[in-house]
Kinemage of the C-alpha trace (Angstrom):
@kinemage 1
@onewidth
@group {chain A} dominant
@subgroup {mainchain}
@vectorlist {calphas} color= white
{ca met a 1} P -60.447 -7.190 -52.174
{ca arg a 2} L -59.447 -9.710 -49.514
{ca ala a 3} L -56.842 -11.307 -51.732
{ca arg a 4} L -54.922 -7.902 -51.645
{ca val a 5} L -55.189 -8.019 -47.977
{ca thr a 6} L -53.849 -11.473 -47.629
{ca thr a 7} L -51.023 -10.784 -50.171
{ca leu a 8} L -50.115 -7.213 -48.105
{ca leu a 9} L -50.095 -8.711 -44.565
{ca pro a 10} L -46.996 -10.889 -44.629
{ca val a 11} L -45.010 -7.922 -45.935
{ca leu a 12} L -46.359 -5.567 -43.421
{ca val a 13} L -45.615 -8.297 -40.405
{ca ser a 14} L -41.734 -8.082 -42.055
{ca val a 15} L -41.390 -4.500 -42.082
{ca phe a 16} L -42.657 -4.130 -38.217
{ca val a 17} L -40.744 -7.128 -37.443
{ca trp a 18} L -37.407 -5.357 -38.993
{ca thr a 19} L -38.213 -2.215 -37.657
{ca ser a 20} L -38.667 -3.452 -34.322
{ca ala a 21} L -35.453 -5.360 -34.615
{ca thr a 22} L -33.548 -2.073 -35.413
{ca glu a 23} L -35.242 -0.061 -32.380
{ca ala a 24} L -34.171 -2.721 -30.243
{ca gln a 25} L -30.056 -2.817 -31.474
{ca lys a 26} L -30.255 0.959 -31.248
{ca ser a 27} L -31.499 0.965 -27.744
{ca ala a 28} L -28.988 -1.736 -26.433
{ca gln a 29} L -26.439 0.457 -28.113
{ca gln a 30} L -27.468 3.573 -26.314
{ca lys a 31} L -27.841 1.534 -23.071
{ca lys a 32} L -24.349 -0.445 -23.418
{ca pro a 33} L -21.863 1.481 -20.833
{ca ala a 34} L -18.622 3.088 -22.368
{ca pro a 35} L -15.652 1.132 -21.830
{ca arg a 36} L -13.794 2.327 -18.547
{ca pro a 37} L -10.086 3.312 -19.111
{ca arg a 38} L -7.394 1.116 -17.786
{ca ala a 39} L -5.900 1.596 -14.475
{ca glu a 40} L -2.116 2.443 -14.848
{ca thr a 41} L 0.411 3.086 -12.219
{ca ala a 42} L 1.289 6.563 -11.739
{ca ala a 43} L 4.715 6.931 -13.643
{ca pro a 44} L 7.343 9.523 -12.158
{ca ala a 45} L 7.307 12.973 -13.840
{ca ala a 46} L 10.053 13.615 -16.839
{ca gly a 47} L 13.630 13.189 -15.808
{ca leu a 48} L 12.864 11.596 -12.500
{ca val a 49} L 13.871 7.626 -11.364
{ca arg a 50} L 11.877 5.825 -9.163
{ca glu a 51} L 13.702 2.530 -7.505
{ca val a 52} L 13.858 0.489 -4.523
{ca pro a 53} L 16.869 1.828 -2.627
{ca leu a 54} L 19.649 -0.087 -0.790
{ca met a 55} L 18.070 -0.828 3.125
{ca gln a 56} L 19.308 -2.059 6.162
{ca cys a 57} L 16.616 -3.789 7.926
{ca pro a 58} L 17.230 -4.713 11.590
{ca ser a 59} L 14.459 -6.971 12.108
{ca val a 60} L 12.975 -8.558 8.931
{ca leu a 61} L 9.482 -9.849 8.993
{ca gly a 62} L 9.266 -11.885 5.981
{ca asn a 63} L 7.825 -12.047 2.555
{ca gly a 64} L 3.994 -11.932 2.003
{ca ile a 65} L 2.781 -15.417 0.692
{ca arg a 66} L 0.266 -13.705 -1.787
{ca thr a 67} L 2.351 -10.534 -2.923
{ca gln a 68} L 6.232 -11.677 -2.120
{ca arg a 69} L 6.506 -8.062 -1.105
{ca leu a 70} L 8.988 -7.892 1.751
{ca phe a 71} L 7.774 -6.746 5.143
{ca cys a 72} L 10.634 -5.067 7.612
{ca asp a 73} L 9.733 -4.401 11.302
{ca ile a 74} L 10.502 -1.289 12.828
{ca leu a 75} L 11.848 -1.121 16.502
{ca thr a 76} L 11.517 1.489 18.900
{ca gly a 77} L 15.062 3.063 19.554
{ca thr a 78} L 16.538 6.582 19.929
{ca gln a 79} L 19.759 6.258 17.803
{ca pro a 80} L 19.550 6.215 13.931
{ca gln a 81} L 21.689 3.137 13.578
{ca glu a 82} L 18.995 0.994 15.425
{ca gly a 83} L 16.458 1.821 12.728
{ca leu a 84} L 15.427 1.064 9.371
{ca arg a 85} L 18.219 2.320 7.334
{ca val a 86} L 17.368 3.534 4.064
{ca ser a 87} L 20.288 4.985 1.522
{ca ile a 88} L 19.488 7.845 -0.717
{ca pro a 89} L 20.904 8.037 -4.112
{ca ala a 90} L 22.761 11.200 -5.000
{ca his a 91} L 20.213 13.633 -6.541
{ca glu a 92} L 19.660 17.023 -7.725
{ca gly a 93} L 17.118 18.984 -5.915
{ca thr a 94} L 14.380 17.083 -3.597
{ca ala a 95} L 14.320 13.687 -3.527
{ca thr a 96} L 11.179 11.826 -2.334
{ca leu a 97} L 10.931 8.771 -0.060
{ca leu a 98} L 7.665 6.777 -0.183
{ca phe a 99} L 6.952 3.729 1.856
{ca thr a 100} L 3.640 1.984 3.145
{ca leu a 101} L 3.118 1.758 6.791
{ca his a 102} L 1.473 -0.875 8.759
{ca asn a 103} L 0.260 -1.946 12.169
{ca arg a 104} L 1.535 -5.254 13.465
{ca gln a 105} L -0.834 -7.951 14.652
{ca ala a 106} L -0.443 -11.449 16.301
{ca thr a 107} L -3.026 -13.479 14.429
{ca ile a 108} L -5.596 -15.475 15.563
{ca asp a 109} L -6.651 -18.234 13.134
{ca glu a 110} L -8.729 -20.540 15.492
{ca ala a 111} L -10.421 -18.597 18.040
{ca pro a 112} L -13.579 -19.664 19.513
{ca lys a 113} L -16.514 -17.853 18.173
{ca asp a 114} L -17.020 -15.901 21.217
{ca ala a 115} L -13.644 -14.887 21.088
{ca ala a 116} L -14.579 -12.479 18.112
{ca ala a 117} L -15.137 -9.344 20.631
{ca lys a 118} L -12.155 -10.180 22.746
{ca ser a 119} L -9.779 -9.950 19.722
{ca tyr a 120} L -10.640 -6.449 18.737
{ca ala a 121} L -7.975 -3.793 19.196
{ca arg a 122} L -6.941 -0.456 17.700
{ca tyr a 123} L -3.330 0.156 17.176
{ca thr a 124} L -1.685 3.615 16.906
{ca ala a 125} L 1.836 3.421 16.008
{ca met a 126} L 4.213 6.674 15.880
{ca leu a 127} L 7.338 6.516 14.071
{ca arg a 128} L 10.286 9.216 13.444
{ca val a 129} L 12.196 9.458 10.229
{ca val a 130} L 15.745 10.953 11.104
{ca met a 131} L 18.973 11.787 9.523
{ca pro a 132} L 22.354 10.158 10.402
{ca asn a 133} L 22.828 12.688 12.441
{ca gly a 134} L 19.575 12.359 14.480
{ca thr a 135} L 17.849 15.413 12.838
{ca leu a 136} L 14.094 14.934 12.627
{ca val a 137} L 12.652 14.813 9.178
{ca arg a 138} L 9.237 13.901 10.168
{ca gln a 139} L 6.903 11.971 12.292
{ca thr a 140} L 4.608 9.674 10.619
{ca val a 141} L 1.352 7.653 12.156
{ca val a 142} L -0.474 4.761 11.400
{ca gln a 143} L -3.823 3.939 13.174
{ca ser a 144} L -6.076 0.607 12.386
{ca glu a 145} L -8.355 -1.312 13.744
{ca phe a 146} L -8.544 -5.337 13.970
{ca arg a 147} L -11.195 -7.532 14.292
{ca gly a 148} L -10.312 -10.620 12.613
{ca pro a 149} L -8.129 -12.547 9.848
{ca thr a 150} L -9.988 -10.709 7.472
{ca asp a 151} L -8.397 -7.375 8.585
{ca leu a 152} L -5.006 -8.427 7.826
{ca val a 153} L -3.181 -7.178 5.046
{ca glu a 154} L -0.782 -10.060 4.187
{ca arg a 155} L 0.107 -13.459 5.699
{ca ile a 156} L 3.979 -13.800 6.088
{ca ala a 157} L 5.724 -16.960 4.977
{ca gly a 158} L 8.183 -18.936 6.958
{ca gly a 159} L 6.041 -19.885 10.089
{ca ala a 160} L 6.014 -23.174 11.580
{ca gly a 161} L 2.319 -23.254 11.873
{ca arg a 162} L -0.536 -24.577 9.646
{ca gly a 163} L 0.014 -23.367 6.033
{ca gly a 164} L 3.538 -22.512 7.109
{ca val a 165} L 2.698 -18.998 7.814
{ca lys a 166} L 3.864 -16.558 10.636
{ca thr a 167} L 1.743 -15.964 13.679
{ca val a 168} L 2.520 -12.058 13.085
{ca ala a 169} L 1.072 -10.064 10.199
{ca pro a 170} L 0.494 -6.440 8.899
{ca thr a 171} L -2.603 -4.885 9.233
{ca gly a 172} L -3.697 -1.413 8.267
{ca ser a 173} L -1.858 0.459 5.281
{ca glu a 174} L -0.893 4.457 5.384
{ca ser a 175} L 0.863 5.793 2.184
{ca ile a 176} L 3.875 7.770 3.263
{ca ala a 177} L 5.690 10.342 0.978
{ca leu a 178} L 8.403 12.300 2.718
{ca ala a 179} L 10.488 15.156 0.716
{ca leu a 180} L 14.148 14.948 1.445
{ca pro a 181} L 16.356 17.849 0.899
{ca ala a 182} L 19.315 17.691 -1.767
{ca gly a 183} L 22.574 16.317 -0.063
{ca val a 184} L 20.736 13.762 2.202
{ca thr a 185} L 22.448 10.546 1.394
{ca glu a 186} L 20.710 8.377 4.273
{ca val a 187} L 17.545 8.249 6.674
{ca ser a 188} L 16.519 6.003 9.140
{ca leu a 189} L 13.187 4.643 10.515
{ca leu a 190} L 12.799 4.485 14.122
{ca gly a 191} L 9.708 3.279 16.518
{ca glu a 192} L 8.608 5.920 18.848
{ca lys a 193} L 5.477 4.828 20.563
{ca leu a 194} L 2.732 2.216 20.174
{ca thr a 195} L -0.558 2.274 21.692
{ca ile a 196} L -2.943 -0.590 21.838
{ca glu a 197} L -6.543 -0.285 22.909
{ca arg a 198} L -8.558 -3.212 23.812
{ca leu a 199} L -12.000 -3.731 25.330
{ca asp a 200} L -10.033 -4.716 28.953
{ca gly a 201} L -7.786 -1.381 28.765
{ca thr a 202} L -4.960 0.315 27.115
{ca glu a 203} L -1.100 -0.377 26.510
{ca val a 204} L 1.502 1.717 25.491
{ca val a 205} L 4.813 0.537 24.326
{ca thr a 206} L 7.738 2.716 24.038
{ca ala a 207} L 10.709 0.013 25.501
{ca pro a 208} L 13.535 0.225 23.485
{ca gly a 209} L 14.025 -2.598 20.742
{ca arg a 210} L 10.131 -3.506 20.822
{ca pro a 211} L 8.766 -4.035 17.344
{ca ile a 212} L 5.624 -1.693 16.886
{ca ala a 213} L 5.021 -1.127 13.171
{ca val a 214} L 5.905 -2.777 9.742
{ca val a 215} L 7.133 -1.283 6.523
{ca ser a 216} L 6.843 -2.486 2.707
{ca gln a 217} L 7.099 -1.011 -0.727
{ca val a 218} L 9.899 1.377 0.110
{ca gln a 219} L 11.034 3.391 -2.932
{ca val a 220} L 12.955 6.611 -3.627
{ca glu a 221} L 12.031 9.193 -6.518
{ca tyr a 222} L 14.783 11.678 -7.247
{ca arg a 223} L 16.591 13.423 -9.971
{ca pro a 224} L 19.852 12.014 -11.080
{ca pro a 225} L 22.764 14.359 -10.865
{ca thr a 226} L 24.263 16.324 -13.968
{ca ala a 227} L 27.222 14.242 -15.113
{ca ser a 228} L 30.421 15.578 -13.869
{ca gly a 229} L 32.617 17.553 -15.976
{ca thr a 230} L 29.499 18.755 -18.173
{ca arg a 231} L 28.849 22.400 -17.958
{ca arg a 232} L 26.297 24.427 -19.163
{ca arg a 233} L 26.785 27.223 -21.801
{ca ser a 234} L 26.493 30.696 -20.912
């Protein structure tokens, strides 16, 4: 009788080990998270074209050292020709102007530790998007707070300081999408007012020609017009 028990014991142990391993494998498969879908950039709807338009920037801030994105200063002004002029391609129906709006920050790279609080500022920049005849399309606003270098969106190449970066950089980001009626061939982005709130007081900037905000990633989405000479059958 003892011989039989001795013979069956290794078999029972093997069955137990195999069952435990199988159950552990099933449990691991159940706990394994499902793969996440890949994030993709939203594509324009069928028939629409999205592209970087022709632009005339009166004050180019420069390119980002990390993204190589072009940043353009927005100056205060009252005349459309004083702003960032964006050409709108010929289109059918409504076109959409898209851009990212930033506040403008003078950077502090090597400030004393006790100057962290003094560097705090909250910026509120207001812009106007107008047609060539001065007609207002829409007012846009970007507001952000700055406490230190980590709040910067990018650093701009071309400066004479350490690392070859400028002492001015964009901070804060506001995505803007403006619907433009059919027939619009150009719009201009003009600065209207900048409010800077610091611990020691508030400053409001409205003087003409002052850079008060920064724009990047300008695009136009539109439906190209039907080819001339093509007529629909009745």
